[in-house]
N, C-alpha and C positions, 0 to 999 in steps of 0.2 A: 931391769929390761927398759930402751929408751919407747915412747910413744911411739912411736910409727910401728913400733914391733907388735902394740893389739889392734894398732888404728882401725888394718881390715873387719877385725872380728866386734868392733864398736860400732862401723858404718853399718854391719850389718845390725845387730842389735836399732841404730838408731832407724831404720826402715818401720820398724814397730812402737814407734814414739806418739805416731800419732793417732793412728789407732787401735794398738795396743794397749788401751787404758782401762779405768774398770774402777767399781766401789763395792766396799759392802755393805748390803742391805737385805738382809734377813737372819735371824736370830732360831738356833736349834735349843732346846735342854733336856735331857737325857730324851733325843730323838722326837720330841715332840715339837713341827714347825710352829710356831711363830708366826707369822704370817708375813706377809710382803709389807715391808715397808715399817710393822709393828715394833716400837718401843724403839729399833733402833732408828737414827736419823742419817741417811746418808745425803751427799752433794745430787745438786739435779744433772750434773754434767759431771767424768768421770777424767778431770782434769786435773794433774798433781799438784798438791806443795811440794814449793824446793827450797822454803826460805823459811827454813827453821827455827827466828829470829821475827816471823809475823806472827799474830793472832791466830790466826785460821791452821798455824800448827797442835791446835789445842781439838777442832773436832772439824773442823775443813770448813769451806765457808759456802756462798749460795746453796742451802738444802732446799732438797725436796719438798713444796708445798703441796699439802697443812704438814707441819713439821710433827712428827707425831708425840702423844703425849703419853702415851699409854706407856706401864712401869710392868716390866717383864719378871715376873717371879723366879727366879734363883735357888735351890739350894743349897748350900755350901757344900760340896763335894759330888757334884751332881756333873756328866756331862755336859759343856756346851759347845756348840758348832757356833759357825758365824758362814755366811754365805757370800762367795764375792763375785763379784760378774759383771763381764763387758758394759751395758748399760743397763738403767734401772728395766727388769724385768728377767734380763739373762744375754741370751747371746744377741750381735749389735745381724738381725741378717738371718738367712739361709746359710749352714757351711762358715760361721765366722772363726774363722782360724785361729783368730786373737782372745776365743772365748776360753775362759774367762780373764786371761791376761794372755798377751804375748811371754813365749818359754824364753825368749832372752831375756825379760824381767827378774835376776834373779835377788833375791833378797828375806830378810830374815823378818820374821811376824811376831809382834810382841803384843801385849794386852794389860790394860792400864787399869784400877778403880781411882772414883775419885767420891769420899764419902759426903752427901749435899742434905737436908734436911725433905727436900722435898724432889725427887728425880723428876717429876713431871713437870716441876714446872724447871727446872736446874737451865740456865742458858748461860753462867759469869761461868764460860768456860777457862779464862785464863788466871780466874783468880782461885780454882780449885786445886786442894792436894792432891796428888796422883802418882800412887802406887804403884808395879809390876806386881803383875800375879804369873805373867805366864809369858813363854816365847821359843821359840825356834829360830835356830840359824845356819849353820854351816855343817852336816857331818858327812863324813864319810864323801866326798864330794854333791851333797845332795843338798838343797837349801829346803828352806820353810815354804817359798813360792811351788817348785820340785810339791809339795807333801798337798797343798792348795790344791794344783793343777790335776794333780792323779785323783783324786776323787772330786770332781768336774765341780770344784769353788768350796767349796767345804773345807775349813779348815779348823778340828777340834781342841779345845784345854780341857784341862779341869777348875773350878772354880774352888780353890782349894779349905782346906775342910775347918780352918780357923781360920776366917773373914768371919769376921764380930756381922750379926743379923743388920741389915738399917736397908735405907735406902741411898744408890750410888748412880754415876756414870760409871760405864762401860765402855773404854777408849780402848779398839783393839784398825795396829798399825801395821801396814804391809811398806814397806819399803825397798823400793826398786834399787837395785845399784849397778845395773849395764854402764850407767853412761856416768860414773860416779868419779872418775880423773880427774875433775874441777868443782872448785867448789858454790855452792849453788845448785849442783847437778845432778844429786842425788834426786829420788822422787819418792814423795811420801802418801801415801794413800789412807784415811782414817776414817770412819766414820762414832761415836757413840750413840752411848744407847742410855734411856730409864732403867734401873731395874733395883726389884728387892733381893737380897739373900738375905734367907731364913737357915736357920738352924741354932748353933750354942756358942756357936767362933764367938772369942774374943779380942781378936785383933786388926787395925786397921790400919796396920800400917807402919815403919817404923821410916824406907826411905824417901822422903817424901820432894815432888817437884814437882815444876809450876810450868805448862806451857802457854808462852814461851819459856827457857829457861833449863831446862832436861836435857837438850843438845844443843853443840859449839855444832859451825858449818864445816869444821875442820874435825871433829872425832874422828877417833881413828876405823868405828866404823860405818862412817858418813863419807867421808870423806879419801878415798881409795880405788886402788886398781884390781878388780875380782880378776882379771886377765894376768897379772905379772907371773906367772908362769910358763905351762906348755903355752904357745900361743894360740891363740882361738877356745882355750878349757880357761870357764869361769869360776875354778878351786880357787881364788883369793893364793895363788900360787903353792899351795899347800899347808900356807900357814893355818893357827885356830885366829878365824871370826872372833870379832870381840863385840857382841851386839850393845844398839847404842842405848844410854841413860840408866838409871840405878841396879841394885844388885832386884833380881826375883825374890816374893815374900816367901819367906821359909818358915813352915808351920810347924 
């Protein structure tokens, strides 16, 4: 399909790129709300990261001050939820059509962990070894972002029961692909959080990556045209979507 055939859909999506951003900013553990920006370290502004080779791809940049030093306890096997909203605190005013994010911003959501000695003070984000524990991409025409929007900004995953107890940084990422048809045009929205996993698991990941390093600008799941099939339909042309990064941890 020629680029000109999907430009109308892309241009429509682009009208939301200024106002349609957001950030991960809250956690729940088995339904218990941990509080606004407690443990999690959102950026102060909702601008996406677009350079996968830069330092900001790890845990974002310009973090909201004061940066939380709280450590959230998460039992292995529990349900964890993260909250994505347009701006810090929620919607950007009344009747915010782009909260939690513009509906055009289709894409996957992934979660990584990095083992650290002290989650409260861990800030050397680019040096850590990360492993993926959760992901959702494109399933029957529905993106992970659609799941999150349907739950008013909450996205749920299970902390794998096999994860070894200890202190970690958790990294949750939303990747918006509405304009990803050229290099460095995909939009990454990530926040990191200090956590302590409890339980009797033994695994700390095997497919380890660093940020930057985990992705390249031309990875199949990062630079692509999700409108490549039916004009205006962001279903990746009916083809399977390859979620970027390493394989998810298997227990």
